[in-house]
Every structure is written in C-alpha cells, then in structure tokens.
C-alpha positions in Angstrom: 116.9 94.5 23.0 117.4 91.4 25.2 114.1 90.7 26.9 112.3 87.4 27.6 108.9 86.7 29.2 108.0 83.1 30.2 105.3 81.3 32.1 105.8 77.8 33.2 106.0 75.3 36.1 109.0 74.8 38.3 110.5 71.3 37.7 112.0 71.2 41.2 112.4 73.5 44.3 114.9 76.3 43.6 118.5 75.5 44.5 119.9 78.5 46.5 123.5 79.3 47.3 125.1 82.3 48.8 128.2 83.9 47.3 131.2 84.0 49.5 133.4 86.5 47.5 131.6 89.7 48.7 131.4 91.4 52.0 127.7 90.6 52.2 126.6 87.2 50.9 124.4 87.4 47.8 121.6 84.9 47.2 121.8 83.0 43.9 118.8 80.9 43.1 118.7 78.4 40.2 115.6 76.7 38.9 114.2 75.3 35.7 110.9 76.2 34.2 108.9 73.7 32.1 107.2 75.9 29.5 104.5 74.4 27.2 105.0 74.9 23.5 102.0 74.0 21.2 102.2 73.0 17.6 99.8 73.9 14.8 98.9 70.2 14.2 97.5 69.4 17.7 100.8 68.6 19.2 102.6 70.1 22.2 105.8 69.6 24.1 107.6 71.3 27.0 110.8 73.3 26.8 113.0 73.2 30.0 114.6 76.6 30.5 117.2 77.2 33.1 116.8 80.4 35.2 119.0 82.2 37.7 117.8 84.9 40.2 120.2 87.1 42.3 119.9 89.0 45.5 116.3 89.8 46.6 114.9 87.8 43.7 117.0 84.8 44.8 115.8 85.2 48.4 112.2 85.4 47.2 112.7 82.2 45.2 114.1 80.4 48.2 111.3 81.4 50.5 108.2 81.2 48.2 108.8 79.1 45.1 108.2 75.3 45.2 108.2 72.5 42.7 105.1 72.5 40.4 104.2 76.1 40.9 103.1 78.1 37.9 105.0 81.3 37.7 105.6 84.1 35.2 109.1 85.5 34.8 110.7 88.2 32.8 114.4 88.8 32.4 117.2 88.6 29.9 119.0 85.8 28.1 122.6 85.3 29.1 125.1 83.0 27.4 128.2 82.1 29.3 131.1 79.6 29.0 132.9 77.5 31.6 135.2 74.6 31.8 133.8 71.2 32.9 135.7 68.7 35.2 137.4 67.2 32.1 138.7 70.6 31.0 136.2 70.9 28.1 134.8 74.3 27.3 131.0 74.3 27.7 128.4 76.9 26.9 125.2 77.6 28.9 122.2 79.7 28.0 120.0 80.8 30.9 117.4 83.5 31.8 118.6 86.0 34.3 115.5 86.9 36.3 114.5 90.5 36.6 110.9 89.9 37.8 109.0 86.8 38.9 105.4 86.5 39.9 102.9 83.9 40.9 100.6 82.9 38.0 98.1 80.9 40.0 96.5 81.3 43.4 97.9 79.7 46.5 94.7 77.7 47.0 94.8 76.4 43.4 98.5 75.3 43.8 97.9 73.7 47.2 94.7 72.0 45.8 96.6 70.6 42.8 99.5 69.6 45.0 97.3 67.7 47.4 95.6 65.9 44.5 99.0 65.0 42.9 100.3 63.6 46.2 97.2 61.6 46.9 96.1 63.4 50.0 92.5 63.8 48.8 90.5 66.5 47.1 91.1 70.1 48.1 88.5 72.1 49.9 86.5 74.2 47.4 85.9 77.8 48.3 82.3 78.6 48.0 81.4 80.2 44.6 84.8 79.4 43.1 85.7 76.7 40.5 88.8 74.5 40.8 91.0 77.2 39.2 90.1 79.7 41.8 87.8 81.8 39.6 84.3 82.8 40.4 81.6 82.2 37.8 80.1 85.2 36.1 76.4 85.4 36.6 74.4 85.2 33.4 71.9 87.6 34.9 74.2 90.6 34.7 72.7 93.4 32.6 75.0 95.7 30.6 73.3 98.6 32.4 74.9 97.4 35.7 78.4 97.7 34.4 80.3 100.9 35.3 81.8 101.3 31.8 
C-alpha cells in the first residue's frame, strides 16, 4: 500500500503550470509543505516535502492555497528520475496529491497573516479564541448532552 497523510504549512504559493501536450490543458501545481517533526527529547524540526497536484486538485491549489496556510493532504509517494542540465541522472521523491483540505479557518489564517506582516492585530470574533474555537462553558451538565 502506498498512502501518505501529511499536515503542514505551505512554504510558498503553489507554482502552477498547464500541460501543452494534451488536447485540453491540465493544471499541474507544485508546492512544498513544511511538516513539523518532534523528538522525544524536547526537540523538533521541520521536514520540507515536495507535493504535486494534477487537474482539479491543481486548479484548487492555484485558486485557494497561499504561502503559510496550514493544510492536510493525502496521496501517494512517487519516485522519478530525470536528467539535469549537466546530463546527470537525478532522483526526486514527491507526494502526488489525491486529497487536500484546509486545516485552519480562513479567519485564523488571515489573522496570523496580518500579525506576521505587521498590519496589526486581527479582529477577534465574539466568543472565539485566537485559533477560531469557542470556549466550552464549564456550566454544561452531562444531562444536557444528547449522548
């Protein structure tokens, strides 16, 4: 089975090209995900994983995905070879995207983006914290729950 599931932030806006060798151009979007990896001894690092999305997934990436967004993807690992400009054979491993979803709300992303670019603090939605989640009231009784 060849299946991979990742969640990370885009390191840059997707680079989208359209194929010219078919009757109908096919969108090909390439982007890199920075995926956090934690160590047992209080350490962490990021892995930078190249991804490629075709057709509708490529068009979706072009239209909606932006640098810094937290997304979740699933797909398969693909290893391919090619010759570089010097004629050397090179190998590349990438994730071919089968599904991609937002992993944070638009308000959270835009709020983080505005803080990062120095445009001030984002507007807080009433009743929501900075991650876009509402607080659970401590006064909820178990008898009020439907399950």
